[in-house]
All heavy atoms as an XYZ file, in Angstrom:
945
protein
N      -6.374     -3.776    -45.597
C      -6.049     -2.373    -45.859
C      -7.312     -1.555    -46.063
O      -8.333     -2.068    -46.492
C      -5.196     -2.258    -47.130
C      -3.737     -2.477    -46.886
S      -2.854     -2.161    -48.386
C      -1.936     -0.786    -47.923
N      -7.175     -0.307    -45.690
C      -8.308      0.572    -45.887
C      -8.444      0.955    -47.357
O      -7.442      1.198    -48.050
C      -8.169      1.840    -45.021
C      -8.205      1.616    -43.519
C      -7.899      2.930    -42.802
C      -9.558      1.081    -43.093
N      -9.643      0.992    -47.767
C      -9.890      1.355    -49.166
C      -9.680      2.858    -49.344
O     -10.073      3.660    -48.489
C     -11.334      0.960    -49.514
C     -11.605      1.050    -50.991
O     -10.624      1.204    -51.764
O     -12.797      0.990    -51.369
N      -9.045      3.237    -50.461
C      -8.749      4.631    -50.699
C     -10.035      5.452    -50.840
O     -10.093      6.581    -50.351
C      -7.879      4.805    -51.932
C      -7.419      6.196    -52.159
C      -6.475      6.322    -53.311
C      -6.028      7.766    -53.376
N      -5.080      8.012    -54.433
N     -11.063      4.883    -51.385
C     -12.333      5.589    -51.536
C     -12.921      5.874    -50.156
O     -13.521      6.924    -49.940
C     -13.283      4.779    -52.379
N     -12.721      4.931    -49.212
C     -13.231      5.141    -47.857
C     -12.503      6.305    -47.191
O     -13.118      7.130    -46.527
C     -13.071      3.854    -47.045
C     -13.461      3.992    -45.602
C     -14.813      4.092    -45.269
C     -12.517      4.053    -44.608
C     -15.189      4.235    -43.955
C     -12.895      4.195    -43.281
C     -14.247      4.293    -42.954
N     -11.195      6.395    -47.365
C     -10.439      7.471    -46.776
C     -10.778      8.825    -47.365
O     -10.783      9.857    -46.673
C      -8.928      7.205    -46.925
C      -8.384      6.025    -46.136
C      -6.917      5.809    -46.450
C      -8.562      6.287    -44.646
N     -11.083      8.848    -48.625
C     -11.439     10.106    -49.265
C     -12.804     10.611    -48.792
O     -13.060     11.830    -48.774
C     -11.477      9.951    -50.806
C     -10.056      9.778    -51.349
O      -9.095     10.157    -50.649
O      -9.895      9.203    -52.446
N     -13.689      9.705    -48.401
C     -15.029     10.075    -47.993
C     -15.113     10.564    -46.527
O     -16.146     11.031    -46.085
C     -16.021      8.901    -48.164
C     -16.236      8.586    -49.635
O     -16.040      9.441    -50.503
N     -16.612      7.371    -49.901
N     -14.026     10.423    -45.773
C     -14.033     10.846    -44.389
C     -14.064     12.374    -44.296
O     -13.361     13.050    -45.032
C     -12.835     10.296    -43.624
C     -12.771      8.779    -43.473
C     -11.477      8.389    -42.800
C     -13.964      8.287    -42.663
N     -14.845     12.873    -43.363
C     -14.930     14.313    -43.186
C     -14.154     14.721    -41.966
O     -13.695     13.892    -41.153
C     -16.398     14.731    -43.039
O     -16.918     14.111    -41.895
C     -17.208     14.369    -44.263
N     -14.067     16.008    -41.739
C     -13.344     16.498    -40.566
C     -14.104     16.206    -39.295
O     -13.528     16.138    -38.212
C     -13.084     18.021    -40.689
O     -14.343     18.663    -40.853
C     -12.150     18.321    -41.812
N     -15.406     16.022    -39.407
C     -16.207     15.688    -38.224
C     -15.834     14.311    -37.665
O     -15.999     14.048    -36.490
C     -17.689     15.736    -38.582
C     -18.200     17.109    -38.894
C     -19.632     17.092    -39.360
O     -20.254     16.003    -39.333
O     -20.152     18.149    -39.749
N     -15.309     13.440    -38.508
C     -14.932     12.107    -38.063
C     -13.793     12.170    -37.072
O     -13.714     11.361    -36.152
C     -14.504     11.243    -39.289
O     -15.508     11.339    -40.290
C     -14.249      9.823    -38.919
N     -12.932     13.144    -37.235
C     -11.741     13.223    -36.397
C     -11.892     14.170    -35.227
O     -10.953     14.361    -34.471
C     -10.517     13.646    -37.246
C     -10.233     12.662    -38.341
C     -10.547     12.991    -39.665
C      -9.672     11.449    -38.068
C     -10.269     12.069    -40.678
C      -9.386     10.556    -39.074
C      -9.705     10.858    -40.383
N     -13.047     14.725    -35.028
C     -13.264     15.603    -33.886
C     -13.543     14.767    -32.635
O     -14.282     13.792    -32.677
C     -14.428     16.548    -34.158
C     -14.105     17.594    -35.203
C     -15.266     18.507    -35.457
O     -16.348     18.286    -34.956
N     -15.012     19.563    -36.233
N     -12.916     15.155    -31.557
C     -13.035     14.433    -30.307
C     -13.870     15.270    -29.326
O     -13.641     16.490    -29.199
C     -11.639     14.162    -29.680
C     -11.774     13.459    -28.358
C     -10.805     13.350    -30.637
N     -14.779     14.620    -28.669
C     -15.578     15.294    -27.659
C     -14.823     15.206    -26.342
O     -14.838     14.175    -25.655
C     -16.965     14.633    -27.555
C     -17.894     15.397    -26.651
O     -17.526     16.536    -26.267
O     -18.959     14.858    -26.314
N     -14.125     16.283    -25.976
C     -13.276     16.275    -24.794
C     -14.077     16.281    -23.494
O     -13.519     16.045    -22.436
C     -12.315     17.472    -24.808
C     -11.242     17.314    -25.877
C     -11.315     18.027    -27.059
C     -10.197     16.419    -25.701
C     -10.347     17.883    -28.044
C      -9.222     16.262    -26.668
C      -9.309     17.005    -27.827
O      -8.349     16.860    -28.792
N     -15.342     16.535    -23.578
C     -16.149     16.525    -22.341
C     -16.327     15.106    -21.806
O     -16.662     14.919    -20.659
C     -17.506     17.171    -22.601
O     -18.254     16.378    -23.517
N     -16.098     14.107    -22.652
C     -16.234     12.717    -22.232
C     -15.006     12.205    -21.445
O     -15.062     11.213    -20.750
C     -16.487     11.789    -23.428
C     -17.775     12.066    -24.198
C     -17.870     11.177    -25.425
C     -18.980     11.864    -23.290
N     -13.888     12.918    -21.605
C     -12.662     12.525    -20.923
C     -12.680     13.144    -19.526
O     -12.821     14.365    -19.408
C     -11.414     12.976    -21.711
C     -11.422     12.331    -23.078
C     -10.149     12.625    -20.927
C     -10.328     12.817    -23.991
N     -12.570     12.355    -18.480
C     -12.638     12.931    -17.128
C     -11.414     13.787    -16.813
O     -10.332     13.566    -17.348
C     -12.702     11.701    -16.204
C     -12.105     10.602    -16.997
C     -12.377     10.923    -18.446
N     -11.597     14.726    -15.920
C     -10.480     15.601    -15.500
C      -9.496     14.791    -14.681
O      -9.837     13.829    -14.003
C     -10.997     16.759    -14.660
C     -11.696     17.821    -15.433
C     -11.995     19.016    -14.560
O     -11.250     19.260    -13.597
O     -13.004     19.671    -14.836
N      -8.232     15.228    -14.743
C      -7.203     14.559    -13.968
C      -7.290     15.023    -12.500
O      -7.231     16.209    -12.215
C      -5.822     14.898    -14.546
C      -4.755     13.944    -14.173
C      -3.477     14.259    -14.927
O      -2.739     15.176    -14.480
O      -3.213     13.597    -15.930
N      -7.399     14.048    -11.603
C      -7.519     14.376    -10.195
C      -6.147     14.369     -9.540
O      -5.145     13.962    -10.141
C      -8.429     13.376     -9.472
O      -7.836     12.080     -9.585
C      -9.816     13.371    -10.099
N      -6.099     14.797     -8.309
C      -4.827     14.774     -7.537
C      -4.321     13.332     -7.405
O      -3.119     13.087     -7.526
C      -5.043     15.404     -6.168
C      -3.846     15.414     -5.248
C      -2.740     16.296     -5.864
C      -4.186     15.929     -3.889
N      -5.217     12.401     -7.175
C      -4.840     11.013     -7.055
C      -4.174     10.521     -8.346
O      -3.193      9.794     -8.306
C      -6.048     10.136     -6.720
C      -5.745      8.677     -6.644
C      -5.065      8.147     -5.552
C      -6.137      7.813     -7.652
C      -4.753      6.807     -5.485
C      -5.841      6.474     -7.587
C      -5.158      5.976     -6.510
N      -4.730     10.902     -9.503
C      -4.159     10.518    -10.780
C      -2.754     11.069    -10.945
O      -1.843     10.363    -11.436
C      -5.047     11.000    -11.944
C      -6.377     10.322    -11.970
O      -6.499      9.190    -11.490
O      -7.339     10.956    -12.495
N      -2.550     12.316    -10.549
C      -1.212     12.922    -10.654
C      -0.215     12.225     -9.717
O       0.919     11.942    -10.130
C      -1.290     14.400    -10.309
C      -2.048     15.208    -11.333
C      -2.137     16.658    -10.941
C      -2.965     17.428    -11.944
N      -3.169     18.815    -11.557
N      -0.637     11.936     -8.512
C       0.253     11.255     -7.560
C       0.593      9.854     -8.069
O       1.729      9.418     -8.050
C      -0.373     11.213     -6.165
C      -0.446     12.601     -5.572
C       0.405     10.270     -5.229
C      -1.217     12.712     -4.277
N      -0.430      9.145     -8.536
C      -0.196      7.793     -9.050
C       0.727      7.793    -10.249
O       1.616      6.934    -10.358
C      -1.549      7.158     -9.442
C      -1.505      5.716     -9.919
C      -1.012      4.825     -8.800
C      -2.872      5.282    -10.398
N       0.593      8.786    -11.116
C       1.472      8.905    -12.272
C       2.918      9.041    -11.846
O       3.808      8.318    -12.324
C       1.054     10.142    -13.106
C       1.982     10.463    -14.228
C       1.935      9.746    -15.421
C       2.930     11.476    -14.108
C       2.787     10.054    -16.467
C       3.783     11.772    -15.136
C       3.706     11.060    -16.328
O       4.571     11.342    -17.357
N       3.204      9.934    -10.891
C       4.602     10.158    -10.472
C       5.145      8.981     -9.668
O       6.338      8.677     -9.752
C       4.720     11.458     -9.732
C       4.628     12.620    -10.705
C       3.598     13.474    -10.822
C       5.588     12.983    -11.675
N       3.857     14.360    -11.845
C       5.079     14.082    -12.392
C       6.830     12.486    -12.039
C       5.746     14.681    -13.431
C       7.530     13.111    -13.071
C       6.997     14.171    -13.761
N       4.294      8.333     -8.890
C       4.759      7.158     -8.149
C       5.157      6.045     -9.119
O       6.168      5.371     -8.931
C       3.655      6.681     -7.151
C       3.943      5.296     -6.634
C       3.520      7.652     -6.005
N       4.376      5.867    -10.168
C       4.714      4.868    -11.178
C       5.999      5.204    -11.904
O       6.824      4.319    -12.192
C       3.570      4.696    -12.175
C       2.319      4.007    -11.617
C       1.200      4.040    -12.640
C       2.625      2.583    -11.199
N       6.238      6.469    -12.178
C       7.480      6.904    -12.808
C       8.674      6.589    -11.907
O       9.667      6.038    -12.333
C       7.430      8.404    -13.160
C       6.335      8.696    -14.192
C       8.799      8.909    -13.611
C       6.628      8.136    -15.558
N       8.567      6.959    -10.633
C       9.650      6.700     -9.683
C       9.891      5.206     -9.532
O      11.053      4.770     -9.492
C       9.341      7.373     -8.309
C      10.304      6.931     -7.244
C       9.349      8.882     -8.457
N       8.849      4.424     -9.446
C       9.001      2.961     -9.304
C       9.672      2.374    -10.551
O      10.504      1.435    -10.443
C       7.654      2.292     -9.080
S       6.981      2.607     -7.451
N       9.337      2.896    -11.697
C       9.968      2.421    -12.928
C      11.445      2.706    -12.944
O      12.261      1.832    -13.300
N      11.839      3.893    -12.525
C      13.271      4.222    -12.458
C      13.976      3.351    -11.393
O      15.106      2.929    -11.597
C      13.510      5.694    -12.163
C      13.404      6.554    -13.397
C      12.370      7.449    -13.515
C      14.335      6.453    -14.413
C      12.249      8.244    -14.627
C      14.236      7.234    -15.542
C      13.168      8.138    -15.675
N      13.294      3.084    -10.299
C      13.886      2.246     -9.261
C      14.117      0.825     -9.772
O      15.160      0.219     -9.532
C      12.999      2.219     -8.029
C      13.515      1.356     -6.916
C      14.620      1.756     -6.165
C      12.902      0.150     -6.628
C      15.109      0.974     -5.155
C      13.400     -0.651     -5.591
C      14.489     -0.232     -4.867
N      13.162      0.303    -10.528
C      13.328     -1.030    -11.098
C      14.467     -1.053    -12.098
O      15.262     -2.005    -12.141
C      12.026     -1.482    -11.764
C      10.959     -1.878    -10.794
C       9.704     -2.364    -11.474
O       9.540     -2.208    -12.677
N       8.807     -2.921    -10.700
N      14.568     -0.024    -12.936
C      15.688      0.041    -13.874
C      17.018      0.097    -13.158
O      18.000     -0.538    -13.537
C      15.527      1.262    -14.792
C      14.430      1.157    -15.843
C      14.301      2.496    -16.583
C      14.757      0.050    -16.834
N      17.061      0.860    -12.077
C      18.297      0.944    -11.277
C      18.657     -0.414    -10.690
O      19.822     -0.831    -10.728
C      18.107      1.984    -10.160
C      19.242      2.047     -9.192
C      20.428      2.651     -9.542
C      19.141      1.470     -7.931
C      21.492      2.707     -8.662
C      20.192      1.513     -7.055
C      21.368      2.142     -7.409
N      17.670     -1.116    -10.136
C      17.943     -2.419     -9.516
C      18.415     -3.428    -10.550
O      19.354     -4.185    -10.315
C      16.687     -2.944     -8.795
S      16.278     -2.005     -7.335
N      17.756     -3.451    -11.692
C      18.146     -4.404    -12.721
C      19.540     -4.054    -13.285
O      20.347     -4.945    -13.502
C      17.074     -4.432    -13.857
C      15.805     -5.061    -13.324
C      17.574     -5.190    -15.087
C      14.629     -4.942    -14.246
N      19.818     -2.784    -13.464
C      21.139     -2.391    -13.970
C      22.236     -2.709    -12.958
O      23.369     -3.010    -13.332
C      21.154     -0.932    -14.378
O      20.942     -0.127    -13.248
N      21.904     -2.651    -11.690
C      22.925     -2.960    -10.666
C      23.337     -4.431    -10.740
O      24.457     -4.780    -10.387
C      22.427     -2.622     -9.255
O      21.380     -3.498     -8.891
N      22.446     -5.299    -11.187
C      22.809     -6.697    -11.354
C      23.917     -6.875    -12.381
O      24.728     -7.774    -12.289
C      21.602     -7.528    -11.782
C      20.490     -7.677    -10.723
C      19.295     -8.389    -11.332
C      21.000     -8.423     -9.526
N      23.920     -5.999    -13.380
C      24.903     -6.132    -14.456
C      26.179     -5.353    -14.173
O      27.256     -5.790    -14.571
C      24.307     -5.625    -15.766
C      23.174     -6.489    -16.251
C      21.867     -6.044    -16.185
C      23.416     -7.741    -16.800
C      20.839     -6.825    -16.610
C      22.405     -8.534    -17.220
C      21.098     -8.082    -17.148
N      26.082     -4.225    -13.481
C      27.252     -3.351    -13.360
C      28.006     -3.477    -12.051
O      29.181     -3.156    -11.994
C      26.828     -1.892    -13.588
C      26.311     -1.650    -14.962
C      24.992     -1.262    -15.156
C      27.119     -1.827    -16.074
C      24.505     -1.028    -16.422
C      26.628     -1.635    -17.349
C      25.319     -1.240    -17.533
N      27.342     -3.900    -10.977
C      28.036     -4.025     -9.692
C      28.755     -5.369     -9.618
O      28.283     -6.356    -10.186
C      27.051     -3.893     -8.541
C      26.451     -2.490     -8.359
C      25.476     -2.484     -7.189
C      27.503     -1.453     -8.131
N      29.890     -5.433     -8.916
C      30.619     -6.690     -8.838
C      29.859     -7.707     -7.977
O      29.050     -7.353     -7.127
C      31.945     -6.304     -8.174
C      31.636     -5.045     -7.448
C      30.564     -4.358     -8.224
N      30.191     -8.977     -8.190
C      29.583    -10.069     -7.437
C      30.131    -10.050     -6.012
O      31.332    -10.084     -5.812
C      29.898    -11.400     -8.119
C      29.156    -12.558     -7.506
O      28.200    -12.305     -6.749
O      29.546    -13.695     -7.774
N      29.287     -9.977     -4.985
C      29.802     -9.919     -3.604
C      30.461    -11.212     -3.149
O      31.294    -11.171     -2.250
C      28.554     -9.618     -2.769
C      27.416    -10.084     -3.586
C      27.838     -9.920     -5.036
N      30.165    -12.323     -3.763
C      30.808    -13.585     -3.355
C      32.249    -13.645     -3.789
O      33.031    -14.379     -3.205
C      30.019    -14.789     -3.915
O      29.977    -14.698     -5.335
C      28.628    -14.837     -3.353
N      32.614    -12.871     -4.803
C      34.015    -12.862     -5.262
C      34.920    -12.243     -4.183
O      36.054    -12.630     -4.050
C      34.160    -12.111     -6.560
C      33.508    -12.777     -7.735
C      33.578    -11.947     -8.984
O      34.124    -10.819     -8.935
O      33.082    -12.397    -10.024
N      34.411    -11.282     -3.458
C      35.244    -10.586     -2.471
C      35.302    -11.329     -1.136
O      36.196    -11.077     -0.344
C      34.676     -9.177     -2.241
C      34.675     -8.355     -3.483
N      35.814     -7.959     -4.129
C      33.632     -7.901     -4.230
C      35.503     -7.272     -5.184
N      34.177     -7.237     -5.287
N      34.393    -12.234     -0.886
C      34.393    -12.910      0.404
C      35.440    -14.018      0.466
O      35.883    -14.392      1.531
C      32.996    -13.491      0.700
O      32.696    -14.484     -0.288
N      35.867    -14.539     -0.671
C      36.873    -15.593     -0.678
C      38.234    -14.949     -0.940
O      38.396    -14.119     -1.832
C      36.582    -16.602     -1.784
C      35.298    -17.362     -1.553
C      34.998    -18.286     -2.727
O      35.708    -18.248     -3.741
N      33.966    -19.064     -2.596
N      39.241    -15.351     -0.185
C      40.575    -14.789     -0.424
C      41.135    -15.307     -1.732
O      40.714    -16.356     -2.215
C      41.384    -15.268      0.786
C      40.666    -16.449      1.314
C      39.214    -16.249      0.973
N      42.093    -14.582     -2.265
C      42.736    -15.011     -3.495
C      43.436    -16.322     -3.279
O      44.074    -16.551     -2.260
C      43.727    -13.959     -3.975
C      43.094    -12.771     -4.574
C      44.109    -11.832     -5.123
N      44.901    -11.322     -3.965
C      46.130    -10.880     -4.078
N      46.716    -10.843     -5.238
N      46.770    -10.432     -3.024
N      43.331    -17.205     -4.249
C      44.020    -18.486     -4.180
C      43.442    -19.430     -3.188
O      44.131    -20.346     -2.738
N      42.211    -19.284     -2.818
C      41.610    -20.164     -1.811
C      41.489    -21.582     -2.348
O      41.552    -22.540     -1.599
C      40.236    -19.645     -1.398
N      41.349    -21.729     -3.657
C      41.227    -23.065     -4.241
C      42.571    -23.686     -4.590
O      42.619    -24.807     -5.032
N      43.669    -22.967     -4.360
C      44.995    -23.492     -4.709
C      45.569    -24.324     -3.558
O      45.314    -24.062     -2.403
C      45.954    -22.328     -5.029
C      45.529    -21.510     -6.210
C      46.486    -20.352     -6.431
O      47.454    -20.244     -5.652
O      46.288    -19.598     -7.385
N      46.373    -25.293     -3.918
C      47.104    -26.082     -2.925
C      48.474    -25.467     -2.698
O      48.966    -24.708     -3.529
C      47.274    -27.527     -3.395
C      45.936    -28.255     -3.469
O      45.016    -27.893     -2.777
N      45.881    -29.253     -4.314
N      49.114    -25.816     -1.604
C      50.474    -25.313     -1.381
C      51.442    -25.890     -2.383
O      52.470    -25.301     -2.641
C      50.903    -25.625      0.057
O      50.875    -27.032      0.250
N      51.113    -27.042     -2.954
C      51.996    -27.642     -3.962
C      51.980    -26.851     -5.259
O      52.934    -26.873     -6.009
C      51.576    -29.105     -4.247
C      51.669    -29.963     -3.015
O      52.434    -29.599     -2.069
O      50.996    -31.018     -2.971
N      50.884    -26.183     -5.550
C      50.775    -25.464     -6.818
C      51.241    -24.039     -6.727
O      51.069    -23.280     -7.643
C      49.300    -25.496     -7.305
O      48.503    -24.853     -6.321
C      48.824    -26.897     -7.566
N      51.782    -23.634     -5.609
C      52.356    -22.308     -5.521
C      51.489    -21.307     -4.773
O      51.511    -20.138     -5.105
N      50.729    -21.728     -3.817
C      49.929    -20.779     -3.037
C      50.873    -19.959     -2.193
O      51.871    -20.441     -1.689
C      48.935    -21.528     -2.160
N      50.564    -18.697     -2.053
C      51.446    -17.819     -1.292
C      51.278    -18.039      0.207
O      50.382    -18.739      0.641
C      51.158    -16.348     -1.663
O      49.869    -16.037     -1.189
N      52.143    -17.398      0.970
C      52.098    -17.494      2.404
C      50.784    -16.896      2.948
O      50.204    -17.427      3.896
C      53.284    -16.749      3.031
C      53.400    -16.735      4.549
C      53.507    -18.190      5.052
C      54.573    -15.932      5.027
N      50.334    -15.809      2.321
C      49.058    -15.198      2.742
C      47.889    -16.170      2.598
O      46.990    -16.211      3.417
C      48.778    -13.936      1.935
C      49.802    -12.848      2.247
O      50.367    -12.887      3.349
O      50.024    -11.990      1.372
N      47.892    -16.974      1.516
C      46.809    -17.907      1.284
C      46.794    -19.004      2.376
O      45.739    -19.356      2.860
C      46.957    -18.572     -0.087
C      46.763    -17.548     -1.217
O      46.110    -16.518     -0.946
O      47.240    -17.809     -2.334
N      47.975    -19.496      2.731
C      48.020    -20.565      3.765
C      47.650    -19.981      5.127
O      46.998    -20.643      5.908
C      49.411    -21.207      3.822
O      50.380    -20.202      4.028
C      49.698    -21.961      2.536
N      48.050    -18.736      5.350
C      47.693    -18.096      6.627
C      46.209    -17.871      6.725
O      45.614    -18.148      7.760
C      48.410    -16.718      6.724
O      49.819    -16.920      6.570
C      48.149    -16.080      8.059
N      45.584    -17.436      5.634
C      44.147    -17.205      5.657
C      43.381    -18.508      5.813
O      42.356    -18.562      6.479
C      43.685    -16.463      4.403
O      43.910    -17.261      3.253
N      43.899    -19.580      5.240
C      43.220    -20.879      5.397
C      43.360    -21.385      6.832
O      42.416    -21.966      7.368
C      43.753    -21.903      4.392
O      45.111    -22.194      4.651
N      44.506    -21.100      7.476
C      44.654    -21.522      8.860
C      43.773    -20.673      9.774
O      43.233    -21.166     10.768
C      46.107    -21.451      9.304
O      46.552    -20.078      9.307
N      43.572    -19.410      9.429
C      42.664    -18.561     10.192
C      41.261    -19.073     10.055
O      40.505    -19.136     11.029
C      42.795    -17.094      9.739
C      44.141    -16.538     10.160
C      41.668    -16.246     10.312
C      44.437    -15.151      9.608
N      40.879    -19.467      8.846
C      39.549    -19.995      8.639
C      39.358    -21.263      9.446
O      38.307    -21.520      9.998
C      39.287    -20.257      7.152
C      38.688    -19.063      6.453
C      38.249    -19.371      5.064
N      39.364    -19.152      4.188
C      39.869    -20.018      3.341
N      39.346    -21.192      3.194
N      40.909    -19.735      2.601
N      40.386    -22.109      9.526
C      40.294    -23.334     10.315
C      40.111    -22.998     11.796
O      39.326    -23.657     12.489
C      41.548    -24.190     10.116
N      40.835    -21.975     12.283
C      40.682    -21.548     13.683
C      39.251    -21.023     13.918
O      38.657    -21.294     14.958
C      41.716    -20.483     14.002
C      43.129    -20.984     14.091
C      44.131    -19.862     14.296
O      43.700    -18.702     14.491
O      45.332    -20.140     14.253
N      38.728    -20.276     12.953
C      37.368    -19.789     13.104
C      36.363    -20.919     13.161
O      35.414    -20.880     13.939
C      37.006    -18.851     11.943
C      37.728    -17.519     12.012
O      38.236    -17.169     13.118
O      37.820    -16.829     10.960
N      36.587    -21.947     12.371
C      35.703    -23.108     12.400
C      35.763    -23.807     13.748
O      34.750    -24.245     14.294
C      36.051    -24.076     11.281
C      35.661    -23.590      9.904
C      36.035    -24.601      8.853
C      35.700    -24.101      7.479
N      36.093    -25.054      6.419
N      36.995    -23.901     14.301
C      37.123    -24.537     15.620
C      36.396    -23.726     16.686
O      35.729    -24.296     17.561
C      38.614    -24.673     15.982
C      39.331    -25.733     15.136
O      38.644    -26.615     14.577
O      40.570    -25.649     15.024
N      36.527    -22.406     16.632
C      35.837    -21.571     17.606
C      34.317    -21.716     17.479
O      33.611    -21.763     18.477
C      36.236    -20.086     17.415
C      37.628    -19.776     17.870
C      37.939    -18.310     17.617
C      39.384    -17.977     18.002
N      39.711    -16.578     17.729
N      33.849    -21.784     16.260
C      32.424    -21.955     16.021
C      31.938    -23.286     16.604
O      30.894    -23.345     17.209
C      32.129    -21.854     14.534
C      30.653    -21.966     14.142
C      29.870    -20.822     14.762
C      30.491    -21.966     12.640
N      32.742    -24.338     16.382
C      32.359    -25.629     16.934
C      32.309    -25.595     18.458
O      31.405    -26.157     19.076
C      33.376    -26.706     16.491
C      33.194    -27.133     15.057
C      34.118    -28.305     14.735
N      34.274    -28.393     13.293
C      35.420    -28.300     12.661
N      36.560    -28.175     13.326
N      35.454    -28.414     11.350
N      33.285    -24.927     19.056
C      33.316    -24.814     20.524
C      32.102    -24.062     21.036
O      31.501    -24.426     22.036
C      34.621    -24.136     20.970
C      35.854    -24.994     20.780
C      37.135    -24.222     21.086
O      37.103    -23.030     21.339
N      38.279    -24.890     21.001
N      31.755    -22.976     20.347
C      30.594    -22.191     20.780
C      29.304    -22.989     20.665
O      28.456    -22.942     21.566
C      30.462    -20.916     19.928
C      31.519    -19.882     20.252
C      31.317    -18.680     19.393
N      32.436    -17.767     19.526
C      32.770    -16.827     18.649
N      32.072    -16.697     17.571
N      33.801    -16.055     18.867
N      29.138    -23.721     19.571
C      27.923    -24.501     19.433
C      27.886    -25.622     20.459
O      26.811    -25.929     21.014
C      27.789    -25.087     18.012
O      28.980    -25.832     17.701
C      27.560    -24.004     16.987
N      29.047    -26.241     20.731
C      29.080    -27.282     21.760
C      28.759    -26.692     23.139
O      28.013    -27.321     23.927
C      30.455    -27.934     21.792
N      29.256    -25.524     23.422
C      28.972    -24.890     24.732
C      27.488    -24.524     24.820
O      26.859    -24.706     25.870
C      29.832    -23.644     24.889
N      26.926    -24.047     23.728
C      25.512    -23.699     23.746
C      24.669    -24.951     23.942
O      23.680    -24.945     24.703
C      25.120    -23.019     22.442
N      25.026    -26.032     23.284
C      24.302    -27.286     23.460
C      24.414    -27.821     24.896
O      23.448    -28.314     25.467
C      24.798    -28.358     22.483
C      24.393    -28.093     21.040
C      25.015    -29.064     20.073
O      25.863    -29.864     20.447
N      24.603    -28.999     18.831
N      25.604    -27.655     25.466
C      25.806    -28.080     26.848
C      24.942    -27.254     27.812
O      24.324    -27.793     28.744
C      27.291    -27.946     27.216
C      27.589    -28.333     28.621
N      27.537    -29.660     29.042
C      27.937    -27.602     29.700
C      27.842    -29.682     30.315
N      28.090    -28.453     30.745
N      24.877    -25.946     27.570
C      24.030    -25.083     28.407
C      22.552    -25.472     28.299
O      21.848    -25.536     29.307
C      24.220    -23.614     28.023
C      25.534    -23.040     28.463
C      25.693    -21.596     27.993
O      24.888    -21.090     27.219
N      26.748    -20.934     28.466
N      22.119    -25.781     27.107
C      20.702    -26.192     26.922
C      20.444    -27.496     27.672
O      19.411    -27.660     28.303
C      20.403    -26.360     25.438
C      20.256    -25.096     24.683
C      19.950    -25.344     23.236
C      19.938    -24.079     22.397
N      19.684    -24.365     20.983
N      21.380    -28.431     27.580
C      21.192    -29.712     28.237
C      21.187    -29.575     29.746
O      20.357    -30.182     30.421
C      22.307    -30.692     27.807
C      22.113    -32.083     28.288
C      20.850    -32.718     27.732
O      20.484    -32.490     26.601
N      20.167    -33.511     28.539
N      22.089    -28.756     30.293
C      22.079    -28.563     31.743
C      20.797    -27.852     32.203
O      20.273    -28.166     33.266
C      23.323    -27.752     32.201
O      23.364    -26.538     31.452
C      24.601    -28.536     31.991
N      20.308    -26.939     31.384
C      19.070    -26.248     31.736
C      17.902    -27.246     31.754
O      17.072    -27.221     32.642
C      18.800    -25.153     30.695
C      17.724    -24.204     31.086
C      17.628    -23.073     30.069
C      16.631    -22.027     30.472
N      16.558    -20.913     29.512
N      17.878    -28.160     30.775
C      16.841    -29.208     30.760
C      16.957    -30.113     31.955
O      15.951    -30.511     32.548
C      16.960    -30.040     29.470
C      16.468    -29.322     28.246
C      16.520    -30.234     27.028
N      16.548    -29.445     25.827
C      17.299    -29.669     24.773
N      18.117    -30.701     24.778
N      17.229    -28.905     23.721
N      18.194    -30.453     32.315
C      18.384    -31.339     33.472
C      17.855    -30.674     34.756
O      17.251    -31.340     35.593
C      19.864    -31.711     33.627
C      20.329    -32.660     32.525
O      19.510    -33.290     31.853
N      21.643    -32.735     32.319
N      18.138    -29.395     34.916
C      17.662    -28.674     36.100
C      16.140    -28.616     36.130
O      15.533    -28.795     37.178
C      18.244    -27.238     36.129
C      19.712    -27.184     36.446
C      20.213    -25.760     36.465
C      21.686    -25.706     36.757
N      22.204    -24.316     36.749
N      15.563    -28.396     34.971
C      14.098    -28.352     34.918
C      13.506    -29.734     35.245
O      12.518    -29.836     35.939
C      13.626    -27.908     33.507
C      13.903    -26.452     33.224
C      13.556    -26.071     31.769
O      13.285    -26.953     30.946
N      13.584    -24.762     31.487
N      14.166    -30.798     34.736
C      13.677    -32.132     35.056
C      13.793    -32.426     36.557
O      12.882    -33.030     37.156
C      14.470    -33.178     34.267
C      14.178    -33.140     32.783
O      13.113    -32.572     32.398
O      14.989    -33.639     31.984
N      14.878    -31.993     37.207
C      15.061    -32.206     38.629
C      13.970    -31.469     39.414
O      13.458    -31.967     40.412
C      16.439    -31.746     39.098
C      17.552    -32.668     38.640
C      18.902    -32.165     39.107
C      20.009    -33.055     38.630
N      21.345    -32.558     39.037
N      13.668    -30.227     38.997
C      12.629    -29.482     39.664
C      11.268    -30.152     39.553
O      10.483    -30.186     40.498
C      12.535    -28.066     39.089
C      13.680    -27.173     39.467
C      13.528    -25.777     38.881
N      14.766    -25.067     39.004
C      15.222    -24.182     38.152
N      14.518    -23.886     37.079
N      16.378    -23.545     38.349
N      10.987    -30.701     38.392
C       9.728    -31.409     38.179
C       9.643    -32.636     39.107
O       8.586    -32.941     39.657
C       9.570    -31.823     36.720
C       9.225    -30.673     35.799
C       9.075    -31.144     34.397
C       8.843    -30.016     33.423
N       8.727    -30.483     32.047
N      10.730    -33.337     39.200
C      10.753    -34.540     40.051
C      10.531    -34.186     41.522
O       9.878    -34.898     42.248
C      12.066    -35.314     39.866
C      12.149    -36.031     38.530
C      13.459    -36.764     38.399
C      13.568    -37.443     37.044
N      14.862    -38.137     36.879
N      11.137    -33.063     41.926
C      10.967    -32.641     43.306
C       9.539    -32.253     43.628
O       9.021    -32.509     44.690
C      11.908    -31.462     43.640
C      13.343    -31.857     43.780
C      14.188    -30.631     44.118
C      15.659    -30.989     44.244
N      16.473    -29.812     44.575
N       8.903    -31.603     42.676
C       7.522    -31.168     42.912
C       6.550    -32.345     42.864
O       5.472    -32.271     43.447
C       7.085    -30.121     41.849
O       7.275    -30.657     40.565
C       7.915    -28.850     42.037
N       6.913    -33.409     42.231
C       6.026    -34.569     42.134
C       6.205    -35.422     43.321
O       5.807    -35.764     44.220
C       6.359    -35.424     40.910
C       6.024    -34.713     39.617
C       6.480    -35.527     38.408
O       7.127    -36.576     38.532
N       6.136    -35.059     37.240
């Protein structure tokens, strides 16, 4: 703690500030100040959105996706699961077709190489 006698001995000259030592604020300083303010608000907005906005994964799954038909899943749930199964089949067919195209392309390239040799 500061000694009371020390505080009583302080003069007004002790608290005088020489403002000539403080540099003037430049345009860059002003721009930097406002950019930092805007960035701070943007960060607060982003962090608050984590708490207040709904989870996007909740909307991607249909209701009752984890339920079995024995436990009372509705007709819509079974229909959506069959649609998902059809989508998976289509995806498998597309990947198989793409793999087949790649293989035939490689075979043609191999035949061309053999002909040139």
